[in-house]
C-alpha positions in Angstrom: 14.6 -9.6 -34.8 16.5 -12.8 -35.8 18.4 -14.5 -33.0 21.8 -13.8 -34.5 21.1 -10.1 -34.5 19.8 -10.1 -31.0 22.9 -11.7 -29.6 25.2 -9.3 -31.5 26.2 -11.3 -34.5 26.5 -9.3 -37.8 27.2 -10.2 -41.5 30.9 -9.3 -41.0 31.3 -12.0 -38.2 32.0 -15.4 -39.6 30.8 -18.4 -37.8 31.3 -22.1 -38.5 28.8 -24.6 -39.6 28.4 -26.1 -36.1 27.6 -22.6 -34.7 25.1 -22.0 -37.5 23.4 -25.3 -36.7 23.1 -24.4 -33.1 21.5 -21.1 -34.0 19.0 -22.9 -36.3 18.3 -25.4 -33.5 17.3 -22.7 -31.0 15.6 -20.3 -33.4 12.7 -22.8 -33.8 11.6 -22.9 -30.2 12.3 -19.2 -29.7 10.3 -18.4 -32.8 7.5 -20.6 -31.6 7.4 -18.9 -28.3 7.3 -15.5 -30.0 4.5 -16.6 -32.2 2.5 -17.9 -29.2 3.0 -14.7 -27.1 -0.1 -12.9 -28.5 -2.2 -16.0 -27.8 -0.8 -16.2 -24.2 -1.6 -12.5 -23.8 -5.1 -13.0 -24.9 -5.6 -16.0 -22.6 -4.4 -13.9 -19.6 -6.6 -11.0 -20.6 -9.5 -13.4 -21.0 -8.9 -14.9 -17.6 -8.6 -11.5 -15.9 -11.8 -10.4 -17.6 -13.5 -13.6 -16.4 -12.4 -12.9 -12.8 -13.6 -9.3 -13.1 -17.0 -10.5 -14.4 -17.3 -13.1 -11.6 -16.4 -10.4 -9.0 -19.0 -8.0 -10.4 -21.6 -10.8 -10.3 -20.8 -11.6 -6.7 -20.3 -8.0 -5.4 -22.3 -6.0 -7.8 -21.4 -2.9 -9.8 -21.1 -1.0 -6.5 -17.7 -2.6 -6.0 -16.2 -1.2 -9.2 -17.9 2.1 -8.7 -16.4 2.5 -5.2 -13.0 1.4 -6.5 -13.0 4.2 -9.1 -13.7 6.8 -6.3 -10.6 6.0 -4.2 -7.8 8.5 -5.0 -4.3 7.1 -5.4 -0.9 8.9 -5.8 1.2 6.5 -7.9 4.8 6.7 -8.9 6.0 6.2 -12.5 6.4 2.5 -11.6 2.7 2.1 -11.1 2.7 1.7 -7.3 2.6 4.3 -4.5 5.5 5.3 -2.4 4.9 2.4 0.0 4.5 -0.2 -2.7 0.7 -0.4 -3.0 -0.3 -1.8 -6.4 -3.9 -1.0 -7.6 -4.4 -4.3 -9.3 -3.2 -6.4 -6.3 -5.3 -4.2 -4.0 -8.4 -4.6 -6.3 -8.3 -8.4 -6.1 -7.4 -8.5 -2.4 -10.3 -6.2 -1.6 -12.7 -8.3 -3.7 -11.6 -11.5 -1.8 -12.0 -9.8 1.6 -15.3 -8.1 0.5 -16.7 -11.6 -0.2 -15.7 -12.8 3.2 -17.1 -9.6 4.7 -20.5 -9.8 3.0 -21.0 -13.6 2.5 -19.0 -15.6 5.0 -18.8 -13.5 8.2 -21.9 -11.4 7.3 -20.3 -8.4 9.0 -22.6 -5.8 10.6 -21.1 -2.3 10.7 -22.2 0.3 13.2 -21.1 4.0 13.5 -19.7 4.2 9.9 -20.7 7.9 9.9 -18.0 8.5 12.6 -15.1 8.0 10.1 -13.8 11.4 9.1 -12.8 12.0 5.5 -9.2 13.1 6.3 -6.4 11.5 8.3 -7.6 9.3 11.2 -6.1 6.7 13.6 -8.3 3.7 14.0 -7.6 2.1 17.4 -9.1 -1.4 17.7 -9.1 -4.5 19.9 -7.2 -7.4 18.4 -8.2 -11.0 18.3 -8.7 -14.2 16.3 -5.2 -15.8 16.0 -5.0 -14.5 12.4 -5.5 -10.8 11.4 -9.0 -11.3 10.0 -10.2 -8.5 12.1 -7.9 -6.1 10.4 -9.0 -7.3 6.9 -12.7 -6.9 7.8 -12.1 -3.4 9.2 -10.5 -2.6 5.9 -13.4 -4.1 4.0 -15.8 -2.0 6.0 -14.0 1.2 5.2 -14.1 0.4 1.5 -17.6 -1.2 1.2 -19.6 0.7 3.9 -18.1 4.1 4.6 -18.6 7.3 2.6 -16.4 8.2 0.9 -14.8 4.7 0.4 -11.3 4.5 1.8 -8.2 2.3 1.3 -7.2 1.5 4.9 -3.5 1.2 5.9 -2.4 -1.0 8.7 0.8 -1.3 10.7 2.1 -4.9 10.4 4.6 -6.6 12.7 8.3 -6.5 11.6 8.5 -10.3 11.6 6.1 -10.6 8.7 8.9 -9.2 6.5 10.7 -12.5 7.0 7.9 -14.5 5.4 8.2 -15.4 1.8 5.4 -14.0 -0.4 3.6 -12.6 2.7 6.0 -9.6 2.9 5.4 -8.8 -0.8 1.6 -9.3 -0.5 1.3 -7.0 2.4 3.4 -4.3 0.6 1.3 -4.6 -2.6 -2.0 -4.2 -0.8 -0.8 -1.2 1.2 0.1 -2.5 4.6 3.2 -1.0 6.1 5.9 -2.1 8.6 4.9 -0.6 12.0 7.6 2.0 12.6 6.9 5.6 13.7 8.4 7.1 10.5 6.0 5.1 8.2 3.0 5.9 10.4 3.8 9.6 10.4 4.2 9.8 6.6 0.9 8.0 6.1 -1.0 10.4 8.4 0.6 13.4 6.7 -0.8 11.9 3.5 -4.3 12.0 5.1 -4.6 8.2 5.2 -6.8 6.1 7.4 -4.4 4.2 9.6 -5.3 1.1 11.7 -3.3 0.3 14.8 -3.8 -2.6 17.2 -2.1 -1.3 20.4 -2.4 -4.8 22.0 0.0 -6.1 19.4 0.7 -9.8 19.2 -0.5 -10.3 22.8 -4.0 -9.3 21.7 -4.4 -11.5 18.7 -3.1 -14.6 20.5 -5.4 -14.4 23.6 -6.7 -17.9 24.8 -10.4 -18.5 24.8 -10.8 -18.0 28.5 -9.4 -14.4 28.1 -11.5 -13.5 25.1 -12.6 -9.9 24.8 -10.4 -8.9 27.7 -8.1 -6.2 26.5 -4.4 -6.4 27.4 -2.2 -3.3 28.0 -2.0 -0.8 25.1 1.3 0.5 23.8 1.9 4.2 24.0 3.2 4.9 20.5 -0.2 5.6 18.9 -1.0 8.4 21.3 2.4 10.1 20.8 1.7 9.8 17.0 -1.8 11.3 17.4 -0.4 14.2 19.4 2.5 14.9 17.0 0.3 14.9 13.9 -2.9 16.3 15.3 -4.9 13.2 14.2 -8.3 12.3 15.6 -8.6 8.8 17.1 -11.6 6.6 16.3 -12.0 3.8 18.8 -13.1 0.5 17.1 -14.7 -2.6 18.8 -14.6 -5.9 16.9 -16.9 -8.7 18.0 -16.8 -12.2 16.5 -13.1 -12.7 16.1 -12.4 -14.4 19.4 -14.6 -17.4 18.5 -13.4 -18.1 14.9 -10.5 -20.1 16.4 -10.8 -21.5 19.9 -7.3 -21.3 21.4 -6.5 -23.2 24.6 -3.2 -21.5 25.1 0.2 -21.1 23.4 3.3 -23.2 22.7 5.6 -20.4 23.9 8.8 -22.4 23.6 8.0 -23.5 20.0 7.0 -19.9 19.1 10.3 -18.7 20.4 12.2 -21.4 18.5 10.5 -20.5 15.2 10.8 -16.7 16.0 7.0 -16.3 15.8 4.9 -14.0 18.0 2.8 -17.0 19.2 2.0 -20.6 18.4 -1.7 -21.1 19.5 -3.1 -24.5 20.5 -6.1 -24.9 18.2 -8.0 -28.2 18.6 -10.2 -27.5 15.7 -7.3 -28.0 13.3 -7.7 -31.7 13.9 -11.2 -31.6 12.4 -12.1 -31.8 8.7 -11.7 -28.3 7.2 -10.6 -27.2 10.7 -8.0 -24.9 9.1 -10.8 -22.6 8.1 -12.0 -20.0 10.6 -15.5 -20.7 12.0 -18.2 -18.6 10.2 -18.8 -16.4 13.2 -20.8 -13.2 12.7 -18.6 -10.2 12.9 -19.9 -6.9 14.3 -17.7 -3.8 14.0 -18.4 -0.7 15.9 -16.8 2.7 15.1 -17.0 5.1 18.0 -17.0 8.9 17.9 -13.7 10.6 17.1 -11.6 11.4 20.1 -9.3 14.5 20.1 -6.3 14.8 22.4 -3.8 17.7 22.9 -0.5 17.8 24.6 3.3 17.3 24.0 4.1 14.0 22.2 7.4 14.0 24.2 5.6 14.1 27.6 6.6 11.5 30.2 5.1 8.1 29.9 2.9 8.7 33.0 1.1 11.6 31.2 0.8 9.7 27.9 -0.6 6.6 29.8 -3.4 8.7 31.2 -4.6 9.5 27.7 -4.1 5.9 26.5 -6.1 4.6 29.4 -9.1 6.8 28.2 -8.9 5.2 24.7 -8.5 1.6 26.1 -11.4 2.1 28.5 -13.5 3.4 25.6 -12.7 0.4 23.4 -13.3 -2.0 26.3 -16.7 -0.4 27.0 -17.7 -0.6 23.3 -16.7 -4.3 23.3 -18.7 -5.0 26.4 -21.8 -3.3 25.0 -21.4 -5.2 21.7 -21.3 -8.5 23.5 -24.4 -7.7 25.4 -26.2 -6.6 22.3 -25.6 -9.7 20.2 -28.0 -12.6 20.3 -25.5 -15.4 19.3 -22.0 -16.1 18.0 -23.2 -17.2 14.6 -26.4 -15.2 14.1 
């Protein structure tokens, strides 16, 4: 459509020579852009096809086959009710799957313990960045039958970070409030929760693999929704960044959960996590009954059982490994 029609000018509207000259001046660039649009579209499609071919070469046809088997309930806008976008999720999963298979060389144990329906995955937290959550998600997609898209509860402060908040939403991660968690479980999702929270991920090296207190919310959620709990032990994350402590004052000033002291950042390529070998253990499902509105003292007893189980799994995993990198 000519530019004069698109901006609402018709034959009955008289314009001066200067206005007509302005239209001619801009119709050239606009027309050129319109002519180039099909070429740009083909270039984008070619780039996407190249990325897909590269991913298939690195991960094998198994990746695409498993992707096709994951059911999704999408809205007319092409995302699910929490904002998960299949294309974003595909490329995020491919990136994490490469780390899972090639960089961290993750070993997965007890994958048969993941039920097909709703499940709460309760894991120890570590590593200064949430790589443990990403690798648990890769395990559920790459190693578990049937393959699952894992959901995780993320800290509210991540919603203040440019791009990060959008990324987390598009790959299916959800702000950690009870209402969101309940809806996900009612949709039979696999939901990952780190009950240690930010205190767990930011442990200094001398406190590695020593679980801090668990929150109680996950247990109330499990009781309310009748959801089984699968305890998860992650080995390998504590050594990927060696933290000597935290700049608590600076973290508070920047409104961040923690600001770890990481000497390796001073080394060449020190921003990358060390290629430790991850080992992920999925324990047998645990079932609890009771009133979700019970006093904290009664809920704490059940939470203690879960925490003790995860700590025991962590301890056994540490005894079984022969080295941090092998």
